[in-house]
C-alpha angles and dihedrals in degrees: 000000000000088000092057091045090052091050089049092051092049092050091047091049090050091051092049092048091049091048092049091048091050092048091048091051092049092049090051092049092047092052089050091053093048092049091050095049112118093001136107117257119260091200124110115254120229096202093179090061094037091056094055097094090049090053089057089054103031097168128050122220092248110016141346121200112247119234089247092056092046090053092046096053097039090246097179096053087044091054091049088051097051098036110107097150122141101208132050088235090057091047093053091046093049090051090051093049093046089053092052114052110198137220091206102105091179089061090051092049090051090053088050092052091048091050090049090051093054092044091052096043108050095168094057090041093054092045088052093047091051087057092045089055087073086075096045094101117105086238088073089071087073095066087086090065089070096056105075140050130328111345099195128348118230113242117249092249095054094103090057091063091078088059089046093055093041090053091048092052092046092051091048091052093047096043094089088057096039109031091184088073089071088072092048090049089069089075098057090037091056092043093049093046089053092049091047093056091041087057091053086075089055094052091044088064088061098038090114104033101047097050092043091050087054089052090050092052093048090047091053090050088060097041095053089060095055097075094233119173092262136105102263099173097084091043092053091051091048092050089055091048091055097050092100089056092054092049095049098043090065088073093061120080096201094210099315114148133206118285140161127047125356090256091054091048092051090050091048093052091046091054090047090052092051091048090049095050093050095037092236094155094049094050091043094048096051091042089053092048091051090046093053094044087059093045102047091117090056091050091051091048092056091043090053092045093056091039092054093052094046092046092053091052089048091053091049090051092047091053091046091054095052122050091192101074136109139176116256124245112220116220129202115269105289139113096273134120133164122189120176118194093342119185140186113243093214096052113086113226089002116195109239118230135191127217133178115193120187122170098329142078125252123244117185126193130186144115128283116290091016093114106262098125094039090054091051090052090046091058093044095048093050092048088053094047091047091058096041111029099018086231129113133186096234142084089245133000125183121178141144119245106280145182110230124222131164148178109194111118114038123179121219098229100203093163089061091049094246124136122221091251094049090052089051090051092053094048093046091050089058091052091049090054090052092050091075098035093110095248126103108255138191115214118196112193133177120196102339113226096353087159096076141053122300100246096050093037093058093044094048093042092053093050094047095045090051090050095048091047094062121120117351095333114129118218125192113184135170124200145168089213104099088184089072090062091064094044094050099036092115095050105034136051108234123228135163145191117219139188131207130215116226123173090348090305130118114238118194120190093181089215121144112237132192121252135022122310109271101184133068120207104163097102091041089055089053089052096052088045089065102254115165115276091237091062093045094050095049092046091052092048093052095043099045 
């Protein structure tokens, strides 16, 4: 009796210790989530893995940012700034959505409502995030490898394996009657053992994706019971469709080795031997592969379901971390834009600017470092965030639905034998083609054709900027060529950024001002930089 009582106490103590350990882990995770709320991640970003879901769906239904535009607006630092996701699935999904601005305003409004829900219900949000942490391992990136195409082709001899196993079983059954068969059994035993360990390499290729898919399915089972503001019906159907996968995967060890007591190890190796002789792992593996190839839509549905939830929480966290955000107001298709106190999220202590565009393009002049290019990027980034995260860094932002194109940062690809000017020509040709595509576009341009001579640059720039500005297209362009301001005065609103020189020091206020730039400080800057007086005097004589 005392013996049973002692066993009961040991079991009870083990349960209590396990419960305490689990609660301690959850408290630690919860504190981590609370500390991270509203703040940028300190994690490293494996962009190559994060991009994998985008590579499976390279083109959005409405618009996909070109590589040139991503480079121009510092897309990758922008993503790292706005990413507040908890799971790797959510991170991949956010990257995909940020790369594909949408014209579906109802989808954006739904994201907004979901973000508001999680912001207003911290308990449910934290419970959901604790579940999402189950997919925070880097291994979760590999779920995307199961979503497209053939996963693993069966070898030509696969169909003969049924005959192999049937022959092995027959020989085992007949061995008591014909003992000589035990000798002949060595041949199929050796063959099957070899095939079993050959197949270990196959399963090793899926050692990350299969277990993480199982985690994804189990996570979705929990999330669909929480009554979150998401469409659960498709997720429930996909969970049901993937039940056969969960049953079959239990038969695969995925690289686990024997552990525990000697008795447990003997049992493990006995089971492995039986599975090897009858090729259980091989049949299970190829059955699983076939199963998943037929259920890739269901996998993507669950991936999107979790990604949508995590993205909504991320948007809520982003808004909580920045007081200077608003939701965009989408206008009908026309050449109108209103931005009040708009900022760039990557610029620390960014100076807010206000712009009201009505029926014309925007041409900005100013010297280097005055803020022209940063302002162009500020507009582009907020247009992108409006049509992806329904969140803008402004007091007010009103725009129509747009496709975003740019030419700001151009590389002189000498290794490809291309000059800077030729690269500009190619990029500009792409923008010209988009100008008449039938969609309303926004073109962001910095210093058009700076790779060629002044006379032809100004002439070509004027002609192209007039062409791009046709219809409802919006064109934002910065330039040092003040001559362009006069040529485009009837088509573009003129703005400028200016600096002042005080006590031989440049002072930039980074504030957008109406009209063309009236002052010239380039030679004065040379003077305060200590250039020889002879150079300064001749420069002034030639310029003025």
